[in-house]
Residue frames as a rotation matrix with the C-alpha (Angstrom) as fourth column:
MET 1
0.582 0.813 0.005 0.00
0.813 -0.582 0.003 0.00
0.006 0.002 -1.000 0.00
ARG 2
-0.521 -0.774 -0.359 1.68
0.710 -0.627 0.321 3.16
-0.474 -0.087 0.876 -1.22
LEU 3
0.510 0.611 -0.606 0.46
0.173 -0.763 -0.623 6.61
-0.843 0.213 -0.494 -2.23
SER 4
-0.193 -0.564 0.803 1.17
0.949 0.100 0.299 7.37
-0.249 0.820 0.516 -5.87
SER 5
-0.430 0.073 0.900 -0.42
0.359 -0.901 0.245 10.83
0.828 0.428 0.361 -5.85
THR 6
-0.672 0.177 -0.719 -1.47
0.679 -0.240 -0.694 13.35
-0.295 -0.955 0.041 -3.21
LEU 7
-0.232 0.705 0.670 -4.77
0.625 -0.420 0.658 15.24
0.745 0.572 -0.343 -3.44
ALA 8
0.634 0.410 0.656 -5.01
-0.234 -0.706 0.668 16.69
0.737 -0.577 -0.352 0.06
GLN 9
-0.160 -0.675 -0.721 -2.93
0.697 0.440 -0.566 17.04
0.699 -0.593 0.400 3.19
GLY 10
0.396 0.261 0.881 -2.94
-0.383 -0.825 0.416 18.71
0.835 -0.502 -0.226 6.57
ARG 11
-0.635 -0.569 -0.523 -2.08
0.290 0.451 -0.844 18.35
0.716 -0.688 -0.121 10.22
TYR 12
0.582 0.808 -0.094 -3.84
0.348 -0.142 0.927 18.44
0.735 -0.572 -0.364 13.57
GLU 13
-0.488 -0.681 0.547 -2.64
-0.191 -0.528 -0.828 20.72
0.852 -0.508 0.127 16.35
TYR 14
0.225 0.518 -0.826 -3.24
0.695 0.508 0.508 19.61
0.683 -0.688 -0.246 19.97
SER 15
-0.497 -0.366 0.787 -3.62
-0.328 -0.760 -0.561 21.88
0.803 -0.537 0.258 22.98
CYS 16
-0.037 0.422 -0.906 -4.43
0.821 0.530 0.213 21.30
0.570 -0.736 -0.366 26.64
ASP 17
0.448 0.320 -0.835 -5.88
0.782 -0.592 0.193 24.17
-0.433 -0.740 -0.515 28.67
GLY 18
0.973 0.044 -0.225 -4.71
-0.068 -0.882 -0.466 26.52
-0.219 0.469 -0.856 25.91
ARG 19
0.137 -0.990 -0.038 -1.12
-0.672 -0.121 0.731 25.21
-0.728 -0.074 -0.682 25.79
THR 20
0.552 -0.006 -0.834 0.14
-0.770 0.379 -0.513 23.67
0.319 0.925 0.205 22.56
MET 21
0.605 -0.255 0.754 1.24
-0.359 0.758 0.544 20.08
-0.711 -0.600 0.367 23.09
PRO 22
-0.305 -0.858 -0.412 4.25
-0.824 0.020 0.567 18.33
-0.478 0.512 -0.713 21.45
VAL 23
0.064 0.421 0.905 2.14
0.227 0.877 -0.424 16.09
-0.972 0.233 -0.039 19.17
GLN 24
-0.681 -0.245 -0.690 2.84
-0.618 -0.312 0.721 15.70
-0.392 0.918 0.060 15.46
ASP 25
-0.150 0.728 0.669 -0.33
0.314 0.677 -0.666 14.53
-0.937 0.110 -0.330 13.70
ASN 26
-0.494 -0.137 -0.859 0.01
-0.688 -0.543 0.482 14.72
-0.533 0.828 0.174 9.91
TRP 27
0.051 0.525 0.850 -2.04
0.286 0.807 -0.516 13.15
-0.957 0.270 -0.109 7.12
GLN 28
-0.713 -0.229 -0.663 -2.11
-0.576 -0.349 0.739 12.81
-0.401 0.909 0.117 3.33
LEU 29
0.224 0.825 0.519 -4.99
0.004 0.532 -0.847 11.75
-0.975 0.192 0.116 1.08
GLY 30
-0.310 -0.330 -0.892 -4.47
-0.871 -0.278 0.405 10.52
-0.382 0.902 -0.201 -2.47
LEU 31
0.789 0.525 -0.319 -4.59
-0.614 0.692 -0.380 7.52
0.021 0.495 0.868 -4.77
ASP 32
0.155 -0.734 0.662 -2.57
-0.223 0.626 0.747 4.31
-0.962 -0.263 -0.067 -4.74
GLU 33
-0.750 -0.595 -0.288 -1.10
-0.403 0.066 0.913 2.69
-0.524 0.801 -0.290 -7.83
HIS 34
-0.751 0.554 0.360 -4.46
0.656 0.686 0.314 1.04
-0.073 0.472 -0.879 -8.61
GLY 35
-0.644 0.498 0.581 -6.45
-0.002 -0.760 0.650 4.26
0.765 0.417 0.490 -8.40
ASN 36
0.187 0.693 -0.696 -7.97
0.784 0.321 0.531 3.48
0.592 -0.645 -0.483 -4.98
ARG 37
0.464 0.018 0.886 -8.49
-0.317 -0.930 0.186 6.30
0.827 -0.367 -0.426 -2.49
MET 38
0.209 -0.544 -0.813 -5.84
0.766 0.608 -0.210 6.02
0.608 -0.578 0.544 0.21
LEU 39
0.751 0.079 0.655 -5.20
-0.304 -0.840 0.450 7.88
0.586 -0.537 -0.607 3.45
GLU 40
-0.017 -0.829 -0.559 -1.91
0.653 0.414 -0.634 8.00
0.758 -0.376 0.534 5.34
SER 41
0.655 0.216 0.725 -1.68
-0.347 -0.766 0.542 9.41
0.672 -0.606 -0.426 8.87
GLN 42
-0.095 -0.680 -0.727 0.86
0.655 0.507 -0.560 9.41
0.749 -0.530 0.397 11.69
ARG 43
0.781 0.287 0.555 0.70
-0.239 -0.684 0.690 10.70
0.577 -0.671 -0.465 15.23
LEU 44
0.086 -0.880 -0.466 4.09
0.646 0.406 -0.646 11.03
0.758 -0.246 0.604 16.93
VAL 45
0.960 0.234 0.155 5.00
0.011 -0.583 0.812 12.35
0.280 -0.778 -0.563 20.36
GLY 46
0.723 -0.688 -0.067 8.29
0.011 -0.086 0.996 13.67
-0.691 -0.721 -0.055 21.70
GLU 47
0.233 -0.741 -0.630 11.75
-0.870 -0.448 0.205 14.03
-0.434 0.501 -0.749 20.18
GLN 48
-0.631 -0.500 0.594 12.09
-0.262 0.857 0.443 10.27
-0.730 0.124 -0.672 19.59
GLY 49
-0.482 0.500 -0.719 9.10
-0.863 -0.130 0.488 10.25
0.151 0.856 0.494 17.27
HIS 50
-0.974 0.197 0.107 7.31
0.158 0.941 -0.300 7.42
-0.160 -0.276 -0.948 19.06
GLY 51
-0.343 0.921 -0.182 3.74
-0.650 -0.373 -0.662 6.76
-0.678 -0.109 0.727 18.17
MET 52
-0.054 0.560 0.827 1.39
0.362 0.782 -0.506 5.32
-0.930 0.272 -0.245 15.57
ALA 53
-0.641 -0.110 -0.760 1.20
-0.632 -0.485 0.604 5.36
-0.435 0.867 0.241 11.78
VAL 54
-0.017 0.748 0.664 -1.64
0.197 0.653 -0.731 4.14
-0.980 0.118 -0.159 9.56
ARG 55
-0.866 -0.021 -0.500 -2.14
-0.480 -0.243 0.843 3.53
-0.139 0.970 0.201 5.84
ALA 56
-0.407 0.811 0.420 -5.74
0.187 0.524 -0.831 2.86
-0.894 -0.259 -0.365 4.88
LEU 57
-0.941 0.254 0.225 -7.96
0.220 -0.048 0.974 2.37
0.258 0.966 -0.011 1.83
LEU 58
-0.581 0.780 -0.233 -11.37
-0.187 -0.406 -0.895 4.11
-0.792 -0.476 0.381 1.73
GLN 59
-0.908 0.419 -0.025 -14.49
0.042 0.151 0.988 3.21
0.417 0.896 -0.155 -0.21
ALA 60
-0.061 0.998 -0.031 -18.16
0.318 0.049 0.947 4.10
0.946 0.048 -0.320 0.21
GLY 61
0.328 0.183 0.927 -17.36
-0.614 -0.705 0.356 6.02
0.718 -0.686 -0.119 3.39
LEU 62
0.982 -0.009 0.190 -15.76
-0.135 0.668 0.731 2.98
-0.133 -0.744 0.655 5.03
VAL 63
-0.042 -0.999 0.017 -12.20
-0.967 0.045 0.250 1.97
-0.250 -0.006 -0.968 5.80
THR 64
0.819 0.410 -0.403 -11.78
-0.530 0.809 -0.254 -1.28
0.222 0.422 0.879 3.84
GLU 65
0.618 -0.701 -0.355 -8.17
0.664 0.708 -0.241 -2.10
0.421 -0.087 0.903 4.71
CYS 66
0.792 -0.420 0.443 -5.42
-0.500 -0.863 0.076 -0.62
0.351 -0.281 -0.893 6.88
GLU 67
0.200 -0.830 -0.521 -1.82
0.613 0.520 -0.594 -1.21
0.764 -0.200 0.613 7.88
VAL 68
0.916 0.144 0.374 -0.90
-0.205 -0.633 0.747 -0.07
0.344 -0.761 -0.550 11.39
ARG 69
0.046 -0.938 -0.343 2.53
0.511 0.317 -0.799 0.49
0.858 -0.139 0.494 12.91
TRP 70
0.974 0.168 0.152 3.29
-0.052 -0.488 0.871 1.25
0.221 -0.856 -0.466 16.55
ARG 71
0.129 -0.988 -0.087 6.78
0.469 0.138 -0.873 2.33
0.874 0.071 0.481 17.56
ASP 72
0.919 0.075 0.388 8.05
-0.279 -0.570 0.772 3.05
0.279 -0.818 -0.503 21.07
GLU 73
0.179 -0.934 0.310 11.17
-0.980 -0.196 -0.024 2.65
0.083 -0.300 -0.950 23.20
VAL 74
0.132 -0.065 0.989 10.56
-0.448 0.886 0.118 -1.12
-0.884 -0.459 0.088 23.46
ASP 75
-0.554 -0.185 0.812 9.90
0.467 0.739 0.487 -2.24
-0.690 0.648 -0.322 19.92
GLU 76
-0.617 0.470 -0.631 8.03
-0.763 -0.553 0.334 -1.73
-0.192 0.688 0.700 16.66
VAL 77
-0.574 0.552 0.605 4.75
0.220 0.816 -0.534 -3.62
-0.789 -0.173 -0.590 16.28
HIS 78
-0.867 0.239 -0.437 2.66
-0.497 -0.356 0.791 -4.11
0.033 0.904 0.427 13.14
ALA 79
-0.401 0.794 0.457 -0.94
0.197 0.562 -0.804 -5.05
-0.895 -0.232 -0.382 12.34
HIS 80
-0.962 0.188 -0.198 -3.14
-0.234 -0.193 0.953 -5.45
0.141 0.963 0.230 9.26
TYR 81
-0.418 0.896 0.150 -6.95
0.090 0.205 -0.975 -5.16
-0.904 -0.394 -0.166 9.20
SER 82
-0.926 0.147 -0.347 -9.28
-0.373 -0.221 0.901 -5.74
0.056 0.964 0.260 6.24
LEU 83
0.025 0.988 0.152 -12.94
-0.792 0.112 -0.600 -6.23
-0.610 -0.105 0.785 5.39
GLN 84
-0.870 -0.218 0.443 -13.70
0.018 0.883 0.469 -9.68
-0.493 0.416 -0.764 4.04
ARG 85
0.107 0.929 -0.354 -16.18
-0.507 -0.255 -0.823 -9.29
-0.855 0.267 0.444 1.20
ALA 86
0.429 0.129 0.894 -17.09
0.545 0.753 -0.370 -11.13
-0.720 0.646 0.253 -1.97
VAL 87
-0.668 -0.716 0.202 -15.13
0.552 -0.296 0.780 -10.32
-0.499 0.632 0.593 -5.12
ASP 88
-0.798 0.247 0.550 -16.56
0.344 -0.563 0.752 -7.28
0.495 0.789 0.364 -6.98
SER 89
0.307 0.917 -0.253 -18.99
0.809 -0.111 0.578 -6.48
0.502 -0.383 -0.776 -4.17
ALA 90
0.083 -0.231 0.970 -19.06
-0.170 -0.962 -0.214 -3.08
0.982 -0.147 -0.119 -2.51
PRO 91
-0.855 -0.389 -0.344 -17.98
0.276 0.221 -0.936 -2.77
0.440 -0.894 -0.082 1.14
ALA 92
0.107 0.958 0.266 -20.83
-0.089 -0.258 0.962 -2.73
0.990 -0.127 0.057 3.59
MET 93
-0.142 -0.042 0.989 -21.52
-0.962 -0.228 -0.148 -2.29
0.232 -0.973 -0.008 7.28
GLY 94
0.551 0.400 0.733 -21.15
-0.679 0.726 0.114 -5.63
-0.486 -0.560 0.671 9.01
ASP 95
0.611 -0.474 -0.634 -18.58
-0.366 0.541 -0.757 -7.15
0.702 0.695 0.156 6.67
THR 96
0.877 -0.370 -0.306 -16.38
0.477 0.600 0.642 -9.57
-0.054 -0.709 0.703 8.59
ILE 97
0.702 -0.695 0.156 -13.16
-0.668 -0.718 -0.195 -7.90
0.247 0.032 -0.968 9.72
LEU 98
0.753 -0.557 -0.351 -9.95
0.540 0.827 -0.153 -9.91
0.375 -0.074 0.924 9.54
ALA 99
0.793 -0.511 0.332 -7.25
-0.604 -0.730 0.321 -8.77
0.078 -0.455 -0.887 11.94
ARG 100
0.638 -0.703 -0.315 -3.62
0.623 0.711 -0.327 -9.89
0.454 0.012 0.891 11.88
TRP 101
0.749 -0.407 0.523 -1.08
-0.549 -0.823 0.147 -8.55
0.371 -0.397 -0.839 14.36
SER 102
0.017 -0.859 -0.511 2.36
0.034 0.511 -0.859 -9.38
0.999 -0.003 0.038 15.71
GLY 103
0.897 0.328 0.295 2.06
-0.296 -0.048 0.954 -10.51
0.327 -0.943 0.054 19.31
PRO 104
0.195 -0.879 0.435 4.97
-0.971 -0.110 0.213 -11.32
-0.140 -0.464 -0.875 21.68
ASN 105
-0.076 -0.181 0.981 4.42
-0.257 0.954 0.156 -15.03
-0.964 -0.240 -0.119 20.97
GLY 106
-0.822 -0.296 0.487 4.34
0.378 0.355 0.855 -14.67
-0.426 0.887 -0.180 17.21
PRO 107
-0.864 0.503 -0.014 1.75
-0.326 -0.538 0.778 -13.76
0.384 0.676 0.629 14.55
GLN 108
-0.686 0.725 0.069 -1.87
0.238 0.312 -0.920 -13.62
-0.688 -0.614 -0.387 15.71
GLU 109
-0.899 0.437 0.001 -5.14
-0.105 -0.218 0.970 -13.65
0.425 0.873 0.242 13.73
ALA 110
-0.636 0.770 -0.056 -8.82
0.339 0.213 -0.916 -13.10
-0.693 -0.602 -0.397 14.46
GLU 111
-0.741 0.533 0.409 -12.07
0.337 -0.231 0.913 -12.71
0.581 0.814 -0.008 12.50
LEU 112
-0.815 0.457 -0.355 -14.70
0.169 -0.399 -0.901 -10.36
-0.554 -0.795 0.248 13.90
GLU 113
-0.623 0.697 0.355 -18.30
0.553 0.071 0.830 -10.50
0.553 0.713 -0.430 12.79
GLY 114
-0.475 0.537 -0.697 -21.14
0.599 -0.383 -0.703 -8.15
-0.644 -0.752 -0.140 13.66
ARG 115
0.211 0.668 0.713 -23.96
0.977 -0.150 -0.148 -6.43
0.008 0.729 -0.685 11.81
ASN 116
0.926 0.156 0.344 -23.42
0.165 -0.986 0.003 -2.89
0.339 0.054 -0.939 13.08
ARG 117
0.547 -0.827 -0.128 -19.65
0.320 0.066 0.945 -2.91
-0.773 -0.558 0.301 13.17
LEU 118
0.942 -0.288 0.171 -17.00
0.060 -0.356 -0.933 -1.01
0.330 0.889 -0.318 11.23
LEU 119
0.238 -0.954 -0.181 -13.23
0.964 0.255 -0.080 -0.59
0.122 -0.156 0.980 11.07
PHE 120
0.945 0.052 0.323 -11.85
0.011 -0.992 0.125 2.55
0.327 -0.115 -0.938 12.71
PRO 121
0.310 -0.929 -0.201 -8.04
0.699 0.366 -0.614 3.10
0.645 0.050 0.763 12.76
LEU 122
0.332 -0.078 -0.940 -8.17
0.916 -0.211 0.341 5.68
-0.225 -0.974 0.002 15.62
MET 123
-0.707 -0.707 0.004 -6.36
0.693 -0.691 0.205 8.56
-0.143 0.148 0.979 13.91
ARG 124
-0.398 0.572 -0.717 -8.11
0.118 -0.743 -0.658 11.95
-0.910 -0.347 0.229 13.98
ILE 125
-0.734 0.084 -0.674 -8.46
-0.638 -0.425 0.642 12.20
-0.233 0.901 0.366 10.21
PHE 126
-0.837 0.439 -0.325 -10.70
0.195 0.796 0.573 9.11
0.511 0.416 -0.752 10.25
MET 127
-0.753 0.556 -0.352 -13.11
0.342 -0.127 -0.931 10.79
-0.563 -0.821 -0.094 12.65
GLY 128
-0.580 0.546 -0.605 -15.00
-0.728 -0.681 0.082 12.54
-0.367 0.488 0.792 9.83
PRO 129
-0.490 0.400 -0.775 -16.12
-0.484 0.614 0.623 9.32
0.725 0.680 -0.107 8.07
LEU 130
-0.810 0.169 -0.562 -16.88
0.505 0.689 -0.520 7.74
0.300 -0.705 -0.643 11.44
LEU 131
-0.755 0.521 -0.398 -19.11
-0.001 -0.608 -0.794 10.62
-0.656 -0.599 0.459 12.53
LEU 132
-0.507 0.580 -0.638 -20.99
-0.861 -0.313 0.400 10.60
0.032 0.752 0.658 9.24
LYS 133
-0.548 0.288 -0.785 -21.74
0.004 0.940 0.342 6.88
0.836 0.184 -0.517 9.71
LEU 134
-0.814 0.238 -0.530 -22.80
0.574 0.194 -0.796 7.47
-0.087 -0.952 -0.295 13.32
ASN 135
-0.724 0.571 -0.387 -25.14
-0.505 -0.821 -0.267 10.18
-0.470 0.002 0.883 12.09
GLU 136
-0.392 0.562 -0.729 -26.82
-0.669 0.370 0.644 7.54
0.631 0.740 0.231 9.92
TYR 137
-0.064 0.267 -0.961 -26.98
0.415 0.883 0.218 5.04
0.907 -0.385 -0.167 12.78
ARG 138
0.053 0.125 0.991 -28.35
-0.556 -0.821 0.134 7.11
0.830 -0.558 0.026 15.66
ASP 139
0.948 0.303 0.093 -28.42
-0.248 0.526 0.814 4.09
0.198 -0.795 0.574 18.03
GLY 140
0.320 -0.918 0.233 -24.63
-0.810 -0.138 0.570 3.85
-0.491 -0.371 -0.788 17.70
LEU 141
0.751 -0.218 -0.623 -22.17
-0.360 0.656 -0.664 1.40
0.554 0.723 0.414 16.23
GLU 142
0.763 -0.622 0.176 -19.40
0.168 0.453 0.875 -0.91
-0.624 -0.639 0.450 17.33
ALA 143
0.708 -0.628 -0.323 -15.93
-0.661 -0.429 -0.615 0.13
0.248 0.649 -0.719 16.16
VAL 144
0.823 -0.567 0.034 -13.09
0.540 0.799 0.264 -2.34
-0.177 -0.199 0.964 15.72
SER 145
0.771 -0.608 0.191 -9.76
-0.520 -0.773 -0.363 -0.57
0.368 0.181 -0.912 16.39
PRO 146
0.089 -0.832 -0.548 -6.18
0.337 0.543 -0.769 -1.59
0.937 -0.116 0.328 17.14
ASP 147
0.862 0.285 -0.420 -5.70
0.459 -0.086 0.884 -1.61
0.216 -0.954 -0.206 20.90
VAL 148
-0.185 -0.920 0.347 -3.30
0.393 -0.393 -0.831 1.09
0.901 -0.017 0.434 22.16
VAL 149
0.763 0.581 0.281 -4.96
-0.025 -0.408 0.912 1.67
0.645 -0.704 -0.297 25.54
ASP 150
0.736 -0.577 0.354 -1.95
-0.460 -0.043 0.887 0.32
-0.497 -0.815 -0.297 27.48
PRO 151
0.611 -0.522 -0.595 1.13
-0.593 0.195 -0.781 -0.24
0.524 0.830 -0.190 25.27
SER 152
-0.322 -0.765 0.558 2.95
-0.947 0.267 -0.179 -1.89
-0.012 -0.586 -0.810 28.18
GLN 153
0.153 0.450 0.880 0.63
-0.319 0.865 -0.387 -4.88
-0.935 -0.221 0.276 27.72
ARG 154
-0.573 -0.534 -0.622 2.46
-0.707 -0.062 0.705 -6.19
-0.415 0.843 -0.342 24.67
GLY 155
-0.833 0.287 0.473 0.09
0.365 0.927 0.080 -9.12
-0.416 0.239 -0.877 24.28
LYS 156
0.194 0.979 -0.056 -2.78
0.701 -0.178 -0.690 -6.73
-0.686 0.095 -0.721 23.58
LEU 157
-0.203 -0.325 -0.924 -0.94
-0.178 -0.915 0.362 -4.06
-0.963 0.238 0.128 21.61
LEU 158
-0.609 0.104 -0.786 -2.61
-0.776 -0.285 0.563 -3.55
-0.165 0.953 0.254 18.17
ALA 159
-0.890 0.436 0.130 -4.91
0.442 0.897 0.018 -6.53
-0.109 0.074 -0.991 18.81
PRO 160
-0.473 0.763 0.441 -8.54
0.189 -0.401 0.896 -5.86
0.861 0.507 0.046 17.84
ARG 161
-0.877 0.264 -0.402 -10.54
0.361 -0.193 -0.912 -3.95
-0.318 -0.945 0.074 20.43
ILE 162
-0.346 0.856 0.384 -14.30
0.658 -0.071 0.750 -3.49
0.669 0.512 -0.538 20.12
SER 163
-0.820 0.132 -0.557 -15.88
0.386 -0.589 -0.709 -0.34
-0.422 -0.797 0.432 21.56
PHE 164
0.117 0.951 0.287 -19.30
0.985 -0.074 -0.158 1.27
-0.129 0.301 -0.945 21.28
ARG 165
-0.905 -0.378 -0.194 -19.46
0.333 -0.915 0.228 4.72
-0.264 0.142 0.954 19.62
SER 166
0.128 0.961 0.244 -22.34
0.987 -0.098 -0.128 7.12
-0.099 0.257 -0.961 19.18
ALA 167
-0.915 -0.367 -0.165 -22.94
0.347 -0.928 0.139 10.69
-0.205 0.070 0.976 18.08
ARG 168
0.193 0.972 0.130 -25.83
0.951 -0.153 -0.270 13.11
-0.242 0.176 -0.954 17.78
PRO 169
-0.078 -0.188 0.979 -26.09
0.588 -0.802 -0.107 16.57
0.805 0.567 0.173 16.18
MET 170
-0.592 -0.200 -0.781 -25.35
0.771 -0.424 -0.475 19.39
-0.236 -0.883 0.405 18.58
ALA 171
0.199 0.688 0.697 -27.87
0.697 -0.600 0.393 22.19
0.689 0.408 -0.599 18.96
GLY 172
0.808 0.254 -0.532 -27.98
0.573 -0.546 0.611 25.50
-0.135 -0.798 -0.587 20.78
ASP 173
0.901 -0.409 -0.144 -25.36
-0.403 -0.912 0.073 28.12
-0.162 -0.008 -0.987 21.55
ALA 174
0.175 -0.890 0.420 -22.42
-0.225 0.379 0.898 25.71
-0.958 -0.252 -0.134 21.73
ALA 175
0.134 -0.052 0.990 -23.03
0.822 0.564 -0.082 24.51
-0.554 0.824 0.119 18.18
THR 176
0.887 0.276 0.369 -23.52
0.442 -0.737 -0.511 28.05
0.131 0.617 -0.776 16.84
GLN 177
0.760 -0.644 -0.090 -20.42
-0.500 -0.666 0.554 29.41
-0.416 -0.376 -0.828 18.57
GLY 178
0.033 -0.775 0.631 -18.23
0.087 0.631 0.771 26.52
-0.996 0.029 0.088 17.46
ALA 179
0.339 0.159 0.927 -19.39
0.894 0.254 -0.370 26.77
-0.295 0.954 -0.056 13.87
GLN 180
0.993 0.053 0.103 -18.79
0.082 -0.950 -0.300 30.52
0.082 0.307 -0.948 13.78
GLU 181
0.513 -0.858 0.034 -15.24
-0.513 -0.275 0.813 30.11
-0.688 -0.435 -0.581 15.12
LEU 182
-0.160 -0.646 0.746 -14.27
0.101 0.741 0.663 27.33
-0.982 0.181 -0.053 12.70
GLY 183
-0.959 -0.245 -0.142 -15.70
-0.096 -0.190 0.977 28.46
-0.266 0.951 0.159 9.37
THR 184
-0.227 0.903 -0.364 -18.72
-0.961 -0.269 -0.068 28.07
-0.160 0.334 0.929 7.11
ASP 185
0.365 0.514 -0.777 -20.86
-0.668 0.725 0.166 24.98
0.648 0.458 0.608 6.50
ILE 186
-0.764 -0.642 0.063 -19.83
-0.461 0.475 -0.750 23.42
0.451 -0.602 -0.659 9.81
THR 187
0.416 0.842 -0.342 -21.84
-0.288 0.479 0.829 20.62
0.862 -0.247 0.442 11.43
ALA 188
-0.458 -0.552 0.696 -21.39
-0.814 -0.053 -0.578 20.04
0.356 -0.832 -0.426 15.16
PHE 189
0.294 0.471 -0.832 -21.79
-0.068 0.878 0.473 16.71
0.953 -0.083 0.290 16.95
ILE 190
0.217 -0.237 0.947 -21.74
-0.972 0.036 0.232 15.47
-0.089 -0.971 -0.223 20.51
TYR 191
0.226 -0.305 -0.925 -19.64
-0.498 0.780 -0.379 12.31
0.837 0.547 0.025 20.40
HIS 192
0.603 -0.101 0.791 -19.23
-0.696 0.418 0.584 9.41
-0.390 -0.903 0.182 22.80
GLY 193
0.226 -0.625 -0.747 -16.08
-0.674 0.453 -0.583 7.47
0.703 0.635 -0.319 22.08
ASP 194
-0.048 -0.312 -0.949 -14.04
0.437 0.848 -0.301 5.30
0.898 -0.429 0.096 24.40
GLU 195
0.376 0.267 -0.887 -13.71
0.916 0.036 0.399 5.78
0.139 -0.963 -0.231 28.14
ALA 196
-0.423 -0.705 -0.569 -11.43
0.767 -0.613 0.189 8.81
-0.482 -0.357 0.800 27.78
GLU 197
-0.999 0.032 0.013 -13.62
-0.017 -0.775 0.632 10.74
0.030 0.631 0.775 25.35
ARG 198
-0.295 0.948 -0.118 -17.15
0.945 0.272 -0.184 11.24
-0.143 -0.166 -0.976 26.67
ASP 199
0.631 0.690 -0.355 -19.31
0.618 -0.723 -0.309 14.14
-0.470 -0.024 -0.882 25.52
ALA 200
-0.535 -0.841 -0.082 -16.69
0.533 -0.412 0.739 15.37
-0.655 0.352 0.669 23.08
HIS 201
0.543 0.630 -0.556 -17.66
-0.060 -0.631 -0.773 18.21
-0.838 0.453 -0.305 20.76
CYS 202
-0.404 -0.661 0.633 -16.75
0.580 0.350 0.736 17.50
-0.707 0.664 0.242 17.12
PHE 203
0.322 0.456 -0.830 -16.98
-0.307 -0.779 -0.547 19.85
-0.896 0.431 -0.110 14.15
LEU 204
-0.250 -0.339 0.907 -17.09
0.706 0.577 0.410 18.67
-0.663 0.743 0.095 10.52
ASP 205
-0.498 0.125 -0.858 -17.07
-0.523 -0.833 0.182 20.71
-0.692 0.540 0.479 7.35
SER 206
0.466 0.829 -0.310 -19.08
-0.729 0.161 -0.666 19.93
-0.502 0.536 0.679 4.21
ARG 207
0.107 -0.521 -0.847 -16.27
-0.813 0.444 -0.376 17.66
0.572 0.729 -0.376 2.88
GLY 208
0.879 0.249 -0.406 -16.47
0.018 0.834 0.551 15.37
0.476 -0.492 0.729 5.90
LEU 209
-0.163 -0.986 -0.026 -13.24
0.273 -0.020 -0.962 16.73
0.948 -0.163 0.273 7.38
LEU 210
0.514 0.178 -0.839 -12.79
0.856 -0.039 0.516 16.93
0.060 -0.983 -0.173 11.12
ILE 211
0.262 -0.359 0.896 -12.07
0.186 -0.892 -0.412 20.62
0.947 0.275 -0.167 11.68
GLY 212
-0.347 -0.338 0.875 -12.24
-0.745 -0.468 -0.476 20.77
0.571 -0.816 -0.090 15.47
TYR 213
0.238 0.333 -0.912 -12.46
0.282 0.875 0.393 18.36
0.930 -0.351 0.114 18.39
ASP 214
-0.341 -0.279 0.898 -12.87
-0.692 -0.573 -0.440 19.34
0.637 -0.771 0.002 22.05
TRP 215
0.440 0.527 -0.727 -13.10
0.181 0.741 0.647 17.03
0.880 -0.416 0.230 25.04
PRO 216
0.391 -0.265 0.881 -12.67
-0.863 -0.437 0.252 17.32
0.319 -0.859 -0.400 28.82
SER 217
-0.403 -0.588 -0.701 -10.29
-0.224 0.807 -0.547 14.84
0.887 -0.063 -0.457 30.42
SER 218
0.344 0.537 -0.770 -11.15
0.564 0.538 0.627 12.87
0.751 -0.650 -0.118 33.55
THR 219
-0.316 -0.553 -0.771 -8.93
0.946 -0.245 -0.211 15.31
-0.072 -0.796 0.601 35.50
GLY 220
0.479 0.663 -0.576 -10.92
0.608 -0.724 -0.327 18.32
-0.633 -0.193 -0.749 34.31
ARG 221
-0.488 -0.685 -0.541 -8.48
-0.017 -0.612 0.791 19.59
-0.873 0.395 0.287 31.69
MET 222
0.651 0.738 -0.179 -9.81
-0.134 -0.121 -0.984 20.78
-0.747 0.664 0.020 28.37
TRP 223
-0.450 -0.765 0.461 -8.21
0.336 0.333 0.881 19.25
-0.827 0.551 0.106 25.29
GLN 224
0.597 0.601 -0.531 -8.62
-0.308 -0.439 -0.844 20.71
-0.741 0.667 -0.077 21.83
VAL 225
-0.361 -0.627 0.690 -7.62
0.582 0.427 0.692 19.55
-0.729 0.651 0.211 18.36
ARG 226
0.498 0.473 -0.727 -7.67
-0.245 -0.727 -0.641 21.89
-0.832 0.498 -0.246 15.36
LEU 227
0.515 -0.266 0.815 -6.99
0.802 0.486 -0.348 21.24
-0.304 0.832 0.464 11.67
ARG 228
0.400 -0.485 -0.777 -4.07
-0.225 -0.874 0.430 23.30
-0.888 0.003 -0.459 10.34
ASP 229
-0.443 -0.772 -0.457 -2.20
-0.587 -0.135 0.798 23.85
-0.678 0.622 -0.393 7.05
LEU 230
0.203 0.616 0.761 -4.91
0.260 0.715 -0.649 22.27
-0.944 0.330 -0.015 4.90
GLU 231
-0.647 -0.276 -0.710 -4.16
-0.645 -0.299 0.704 21.81
-0.407 0.914 0.016 1.19
TRP 232
-0.075 0.782 0.619 -7.10
0.117 0.623 -0.773 20.51
-0.990 0.015 -0.138 -0.85
SER 233
-0.937 -0.297 0.182 -7.26
0.181 0.031 0.983 19.66
-0.298 0.954 0.025 -4.55
SER 234
-0.426 0.800 -0.422 -10.14
-0.822 -0.537 -0.188 20.98
-0.377 0.267 0.887 -6.67
GLN 235
-0.536 0.183 -0.824 -10.56
-0.493 0.725 0.482 17.39
0.685 0.664 -0.298 -7.93
LEU 236
-0.829 0.149 -0.540 -11.86
0.470 0.707 -0.528 16.32
0.303 -0.691 -0.656 -4.56
GLU 237
-0.101 0.862 0.496 -15.41
-0.235 -0.505 0.830 16.83
0.967 -0.033 0.253 -3.31
ALA 238
0.772 0.389 0.504 -15.22
-0.582 0.112 0.805 14.84
0.257 -0.915 0.312 -0.06
LEU 239
-0.115 -0.859 0.499 -12.76
-0.961 0.224 0.163 13.00
-0.252 -0.461 -0.851 2.13
ALA 240
-0.855 -0.153 0.495 -14.36
-0.136 0.988 0.070 9.55
-0.500 -0.008 -0.866 1.68
């Protein structure tokens, strides 16, 4: 999986209580050598550049395949996730997800089935397509993601983790104020992600791009993510 052309790119800037944090979160969207829409993203922390990198294929608003790499002071770990669908059929919600990852005892593999289940590679740039799907399924969905909750547990690192996600459109002053601050044609959502991200406020533009993301931590600190340095080709109408 390699990008052969770039159609859009940008980065996300993180802040906590108004202070910019040392997180590098960059992404590129383009086409691979077969003409498939492909998204690359990496989120690195600190001078050593430890963190996570993802390459993913997108179709019909879904992630159909992704390669994941985790690198820290201990090791570098890899995983591969893909939807299992019939040849020439379009990807659909509930397609079986095949996960392969490198555990401490050698290669591991699992198949995950479920009607309201999709593949979500965790990076911020994938939040737009996820929120648009959650807007269609108001009762929520199950997301299959590589596990990075506790990297010290090497047996679980990048293994499939299932979590329930939901979102609803935001109304009132908070939605209006957020939209005015972030641009035109902005849609605001209240998002429930994993345990660390409850009642997050998410802002999407008309292309399905995550523009802003605000959430309070369990310790009462306010985290914010903002899209910066966006370059967007006129050939593109939407992210996915």
